One Martini backbone bead per residue (centre of mass of N, CA, C, O) as a GRO file, in nm:
protein
  220
    1MET     BB    1  12.084  15.264  18.145
    2PRO     BB    2  11.962  15.097  17.904
    3LEU     BB    3  11.872  15.124  17.570
    4ASN     BB    4  11.581  15.100  17.370
    5ILE     BB    5  11.632  14.994  17.041
    6ALA     BB    6  11.573  15.043  16.676
    7CYS     BB    7  11.593  14.957  16.360
    8PRO     BB    8  11.474  15.127  16.070
    9GLY     BB    9  11.523  14.887  15.864
   10CYS     BB   10  11.459  14.590  16.039
   11TYR     BB   11  11.355  14.620  16.351
   12LYS     BB   12  11.577  14.555  16.537
   13ALA     BB   13  11.637  14.489  16.867
   14PHE     BB   14  11.816  14.682  17.122
   15ASN     BB   15  12.084  14.735  17.350
   16ALA     BB   16  12.210  15.048  17.489
   17PRO     BB   17  12.410  15.259  17.610
   18GLU     BB   18  12.399  15.588  17.706
   19GLU     BB   19  12.663  15.672  17.542
   20TYR     BB   20  12.496  15.643  17.252
   21LEU     BB   21  12.353  15.897  17.274
   22GLY     BB   22  12.352  16.069  16.961
   23LYS     BB   23  12.481  15.838  16.805
   24LYS     BB   24  12.626  15.672  16.539
   25VAL     BB   25  12.509  15.369  16.401
   26LYS     BB   26  12.528  15.015  16.303
   27CYS     BB   27  12.366  14.760  16.184
   28PRO     BB   28  12.458  14.418  16.194
   29LEU     BB   29  12.244  14.319  15.979
   30CYS     BB   30  12.167  14.574  15.754
   31LYS     BB   31  12.364  14.841  15.786
   32THR     BB   32  12.210  15.062  15.914
   33ALA     BB   33  12.224  15.403  15.969
   34PHE     BB   34  12.192  15.554  16.303
   35VAL     BB   35  12.045  15.742  16.561
   36VAL     BB   36  12.044  15.750  16.893
   37GLN     BB   37  11.731  15.746  17.066
   38LEU     BB   38  11.474  15.823  17.239
   39PRO     BB   39  11.165  15.685  17.248
   40SER     BB   40  11.006  15.964  17.310
   41THR     BB   41  11.153  16.097  17.024
   42ARG     BB   42  11.053  15.856  16.834
   43ASP     BB   43  10.801  15.878  16.621
   44ALA     BB   44  10.587  16.061  16.718
   45THR     BB   45  10.231  16.049  16.784
   46PRO     BB   46   9.909  16.091  16.869
   47GLU     BB   47   9.875  15.778  16.917
   48HIS     BB   48  10.210  15.781  16.995
   49PRO     BB   49  10.369  15.989  17.209
   50SER     BB   50  10.612  15.762  17.292
   51GLY     BB   51  10.597  15.623  17.030
   52PRO     BB   52  10.615  15.336  16.905
   53PRO     BB   53  10.520  15.039  16.927
   54PRO     BB   54  10.603  14.751  17.010
   55LEU     BB   55  10.752  14.492  16.903
   56PRO     BB   56  10.691  14.196  16.800
   57LEU     BB   57  10.696  13.885  16.908
   58SER     BB   58  10.819  13.596  16.886
   59PRO     BB   59  10.720  13.275  16.919
   60GLY     BB   60  10.955  13.199  17.113
   61THR     BB   61  10.904  13.430  17.316
   62LEU     BB   62  10.612  13.357  17.388
   63ARG     BB   63  10.674  13.070  17.497
   64ARG     BB   64  10.896  13.197  17.721
   65LYS     BB   65  10.720  13.357  17.881
   66GLY     BB   66  10.818  13.365  18.229
   67ALA     BB   67  11.080  13.240  18.223
   68SER     BB   68  11.326  13.128  18.443
   69PRO     BB   69  11.633  13.127  18.539
   70LEU     BB   70  11.863  12.907  18.689
   71TYR     BB   71  12.100  13.105  18.598
   72THR     BB   72  12.280  13.402  18.723
   73MET     BB   73  12.552  13.613  18.578
   74GLU     BB   74  12.791  13.852  18.629
   75GLY     BB   75  13.039  13.993  18.428
   76VAL     BB   76  13.258  14.092  18.179
   77GLY     BB   77  13.039  14.259  17.987
   78GLY     BB   78  12.817  14.040  18.103
   79LEU     BB   79  12.517  13.825  18.084
   80LEU     BB   80  12.427  13.520  18.239
   81GLU     BB   81  12.181  13.275  18.119
   82VAL     BB   82  12.012  12.977  18.243
   83PHE     BB   83  11.816  12.738  18.100
   84GLU     BB   84  11.660  12.444  18.015
   85ASP     BB   85  11.737  12.499  17.674
   86ARG     BB   86  11.942  12.749  17.735
   87VAL     BB   87  12.173  13.019  17.653
   88THR     BB   88  12.263  13.357  17.756
   89ILE     BB   89  12.435  13.656  17.610
   90ALA     BB   90  12.472  13.983  17.745
   91PRO     BB   91  12.551  14.284  17.703
   92LYS     BB   92  12.737  14.495  17.950
   93GLY     BB   93  12.810  14.785  17.918
   94VAL     BB   94  13.084  14.924  17.780
   95ILE     BB   95  13.258  14.669  17.749
   96GLY     BB   96  13.051  14.496  17.593
   97PHE     BB   97  13.016  14.699  17.346
   98LEU     BB   98  13.316  14.721  17.264
   99SER     BB   99  13.361  14.403  17.214
  100LYS     BB  100  13.046  14.317  17.080
  101GLY     BB  101  12.860  14.537  17.044
  102ILE     BB  102  12.504  14.556  16.904
  103LYS     BB  103  12.390  14.244  16.881
  104GLY     BB  104  12.299  14.147  17.141
  105THR     BB  105  12.152  13.870  17.240
  106LYS     BB  106  12.286  13.551  17.290
  107GLU     BB  107  12.139  13.246  17.167
  108ILE     BB  108  12.190  12.901  17.299
  109PRO     BB  109  12.114  12.602  17.233
  110PHE     BB  110  12.182  12.291  17.346
  111THR     BB  111  12.163  12.150  17.056
  112SER     BB  112  12.423  12.346  16.952
  113ILE     BB  113  12.621  12.220  17.152
  114ILE     BB  114  12.943  12.067  17.154
  115ALA     BB  115  13.113  12.257  17.361
  116VAL     BB  116  13.281  12.333  17.687
  117GLN     BB  117  13.485  12.593  17.796
  118PHE     BB  118  13.716  12.620  18.084
  119LYS     BB  119  13.845  12.909  18.271
  120GLU     BB  120  14.009  13.013  18.524
  121ALA     BB  121  14.039  13.242  18.762
  122ASP     BB  122  14.271  13.485  18.875
  123ASP     BB  123  14.465  13.744  18.999
  124LEU     BB  124  14.521  13.844  18.683
  125PHE     BB  125  14.294  13.674  18.532
  126ASN     BB  126  14.039  13.595  18.355
  127GLY     BB  127  13.765  13.408  18.297
  128TYR     BB  128  13.590  13.139  18.103
  129LEU     BB  129  13.295  13.062  17.891
  130GLN     BB  130  13.287  12.837  17.610
  131PHE     BB  131  13.097  12.797  17.304
  132THR     BB  132  13.053  12.532  17.082
  133ILE     BB  133  12.943  12.569  16.743
  134PRO     BB  134  12.814  12.532  16.450
  135GLY     BB  135  12.988  12.766  16.258
  136GLY     BB  136  13.166  12.894  16.451
  137ASN     BB  137  13.406  13.166  16.588
  138GLU     BB  138  13.586  13.054  16.793
  139SER     BB  139  13.835  13.117  16.997
  140ARG     BB  140  14.206  13.018  17.036
  141GLY     BB  141  14.370  13.284  17.186
  142GLY     BB  142  14.249  13.315  17.454
  143ILE     BB  143  14.166  13.580  17.651
  144LEU     BB  144  14.189  13.805  17.433
  145ALA     BB  145  14.005  13.666  17.218
  146ALA     BB  146  13.750  13.619  17.404
  147THR     BB  147  13.650  13.921  17.416
  148GLN     BB  148  13.534  13.887  17.095
  149ASP     BB  149  13.345  13.652  17.171
  150GLU     BB  150  13.001  13.574  17.148
  151ASN     BB  151  13.047  13.266  17.294
  152THR     BB  152  13.157  13.431  17.554
  153PHE     BB  153  13.204  13.420  17.911
  154MET     BB  154  13.318  13.657  18.140
  155PHE     BB  155  13.525  13.650  18.445
  156SER     BB  156  13.596  13.728  18.786
  157HIS     BB  157  13.744  13.593  19.029
  158THR     BB  158  13.798  13.308  19.221
  159LYS     BB  159  13.512  13.291  19.366
  160ASN     BB  160  13.366  13.207  19.073
  161ASN     BB  161  13.460  12.919  18.991
  162THR     BB  162  13.248  12.737  19.130
  163ARG     BB  163  12.996  12.853  18.989
  164ILE     BB  164  13.085  12.800  18.694
  165LEU     BB  165  13.124  12.493  18.724
  166GLU     BB  166  12.829  12.436  18.789
  167ILE     BB  167  12.718  12.543  18.522
  168LYS     BB  168  12.877  12.356  18.336
  169GLU     BB  169  12.763  12.087  18.442
  170TYR     BB  170  12.473  12.146  18.363
  171ILE     BB  171  12.518  12.188  18.059
  172ASP     BB  172  12.648  11.917  17.997
  173SER     BB  173  12.401  11.750  18.082
  174ALA     BB  174  12.194  11.885  17.887
  175VAL     BB  175  12.344  11.818  17.625
  176ARG     BB  176  12.339  11.511  17.651
  177LYS     BB  177  12.029  11.484  17.658
  178SER     BB  178  11.974  11.633  17.378
  179ASN     BB  179  12.160  11.393  17.220
  180ILE     BB  180  11.961  11.177  17.267
  181PRO     BB  181  11.818  10.946  17.104
  182GLN     BB  182  11.532  10.849  16.999
  183ALA     BB  183  11.320  10.610  17.036
  184ALA     BB  184  11.216  10.365  16.858
  185ALA     BB  185  10.961  10.243  16.719
  186PRO     BB  186  10.788   9.974  16.733
  187THR     BB  187  10.775   9.697  16.557
  188ALA     BB  188  10.601   9.497  16.377
  189THR     BB  189  10.482   9.195  16.388
  190LEU     BB  190  10.393   8.917  16.223
  191SER     BB  191  10.116   8.884  16.361
  192ASP     BB  192  10.015   9.168  16.302
  193GLU     BB  193  10.026   9.150  15.991
  194LEU     BB  194   9.838   8.902  15.963
  195GLN     BB  195   9.593   9.034  16.099
  196LYS     BB  196   9.558   9.258  15.892
  197LEU     BB  197   9.507   9.073  15.649
  198ALA     BB  198   9.257   8.934  15.766
  199GLN     BB  199   9.086   9.191  15.786
  200LEU     BB  200   9.091   9.262  15.484
  201LYS     BB  201   8.951   9.003  15.394
  202GLN     BB  202   8.688   9.037  15.564
  203GLN     BB  203   8.631   9.326  15.416
  204GLY     BB  204   8.699   9.269  15.096
  205LEU     BB  205   9.000   9.389  15.008
  206LEU     BB  206   9.079   9.079  14.981
  207SER     BB  207   9.160   8.817  14.822
  208GLU     BB  208   9.263   8.501  14.842
  209LEU     BB  209   9.506   8.542  14.657
  210GLU     BB  210   9.615   8.804  14.790
  211PHE     BB  211   9.643   8.690  15.073
  212GLN     BB  212   9.844   8.458  15.009
  213ASP     BB  213  10.063   8.637  14.881
  214ALA     BB  214  10.113   8.826  15.127
  215LYS     BB  215  10.175   8.596  15.327
  216ARG     BB  216  10.422   8.480  15.176
  217ARG     BB  217  10.594   8.748  15.188
  218LEU     BB  218  10.609   8.766  15.497
  219ILE     BB  219  10.734   8.484  15.564
  220GLY     BB  220  10.946   8.407  15.311
   0.00000   0.00000   0.00000
């Protein structure tokens, strides 16, 4: 069962496999080195005998609290979850932490996805789903390089190809929708602008000379 740990330097929360218990690790964010301990033995106080209170959730986490994933799939060293507006890849098990470290869950909004690459699994090799994002370091070296890529979800067995393809098609569709430009607000017509000028004149905010000058500039 994964351990819920937090960096004592930046307080970033991570999940780590039980094999890391008692071992020294380094935070990937602030580079602080610390020993993985059980929450019940870390910084216990009379007020908090089981350790410090949970770290506060970010506004984005609070907004999404209770949201259920549309797709969930366990792969090779990772857990893929697809929501209405994003996809997450969480390291799982020893393989996941050995390949991707303790960076925690990678969250990729659909608005950040440029392309989705899909490789089928076969009897010899794993398949993968790779997400290309701006400024990302996606691997181009095939299956071996993909194992180290934080934006890649790997899976095994040919029976999972159909399920992964279904997930890819949903993500592709959601990405296209998220990239559709918003419709521009309708522009005011000439009659609307003239009516506004007339109202300003009636309210005494424009003189006859100012009204005629503004009217002449509108008509062109």
